[in-house]
N, C-alpha and C positions, 0 to 999 in steps of 0.2 A: 504494500500500500504506500503510495507516495505521500509526501507531506501535504500536498494540495488536497488530498482526499480525506484529510482529518480536520475535525472542527473542535476547538477547545470547549470544554464544558466545566462548570464549577458546580459540583454536586457532592452530596454527602454519601458515604458508602452505606450499602445495605448488605445484610447477611443472607436474606431470603433469596433462594434461587429463582423464585417466581417473579421477582421484581429486580431489575437490573439498575445499578447506579455506578457511577465512577467517582473516584476521589477528586479533590480539588486539583485543578491543573491537568487532569487526565484528558484524553480525547476520545471522541466517538467517531465512527466511520459515517460517511454520508449515508443516509437511508435509515440509520438507527433512530429509535424514538428518543426524543429529547425529554429530559426531566423538567418538571416545573414545581414550584413551591406552593404548598397548600396548607391550610389550617384544617385539621379535622376536629370535630366537636362531638363527643359522645354524651348523650343525655338520657336520663331514665324516663321512659314513656309509659303509656298505659299497659297494665299487665306485666310490669317489670321488663318490658322490651327495651333494648338499648337502641336508641335512634342515632344514626350517623348523619352529620351535616358536613359538607366540604365547601371551603371557600378559597378561591385563588388568592395568591399573594405575589407581589412583585419580587420580594426578597425575604430572607429570614427575619430581618429587622421589621419589615412590614407585617409579616405574619405574627410576630410577637406583639406588635401594637394592636392588631386586629383581635388577638386572643384576649388582651386586657379589656378591650371595649366589650367584646362578646360576653366575657365572663361577668362583667358588671351588669349588663342588660339581662342575661339569663337568670343570674342569681337574684336580681331585683324583681324579676317576674315570677320567682318561686320555682324555677326549674332546678332539678338536681343534675349537676354536671358530674358525670362519671370520670371523664378525662378529656384533655385537650392536648394536641401535639402539632407542632410544625415539622414539616419534612418535605421530601421531594418524592414525586411519583411520576410514572409515565402514563398513568391512567387519566383519562379526561372524563368529566362529569357534566351533566346538565346543570344549568345555573341554579343556585339556591333561591327559593322564593318562600314567602311567608304564607300562612293560612293553608296548610295541607289538610286534606280529608283523609280518613283512615285508609281508604282504598289506594291512596297515592303511595303509601309505604309498601311497595312491592319489590324493591331491590334489596338483595341480601349480600352482605359483605363480611368477610372474616378480617378482623383487625388485631394486630399484635403490636403492642406498644414496646418501645425500646427505652429502657431506663425510666427515671422518674421525673426528669426535667422536661419542660415544654419543648425544648429544642433537641431532645434526644431522638426524635423521629419515630417511625412506625413502618410496618409492612401492611399491605392492604390487598385483598383479592376478592373478586366477585365469586359468590357461591350460589347454589340453587337453594330454594326454600327447603328447610329441613335437612340440608346436607352439611351444615356447618357444625364443627366441633371446636369448642374453646377448652383446651386441656390444661392451661396453666394460668398463673397470675399474669395479668396484663393482656390477656387474650379475650376477645369479645366476638360474639356472633351478633351482627347488627342488622337493622332494617333501615331503609332510607327512601325518601321520596326522590332522591337524585339518582338517576340512572346513568349508565355509561353514555358518553357523547361520542359521536363519530368524528 
């Protein structure tokens, strides 16, 4: 591969083989999926279901700022926040909107949190309904109104 066929990327490493990331300063080949920064928010929903919301962020610093604002809003509204993480993913999601109906929560994801700090990251993968298993601490089977985007 020639130097012209490589594009620099600044990304945090992931351990999960289902989601690829490169370290800061590494490169990816043209055609590989680029990573983008997102804030994931896990809240306790009806029937003890864990709801997943995903919000795009420009940078990790932007993500941290969004997390602070979202935390204040949700806590003030009486929601129980299970966890929040900033990290990078190659998955794209439909935009977050307010006022979801129960039937909107039809997307299922397995979330594994890394570490305890907001910026420690996560792994995330889509699952089928009833097919998710959360075997350890920091693992969640979630539902979301946000589906995969093309």
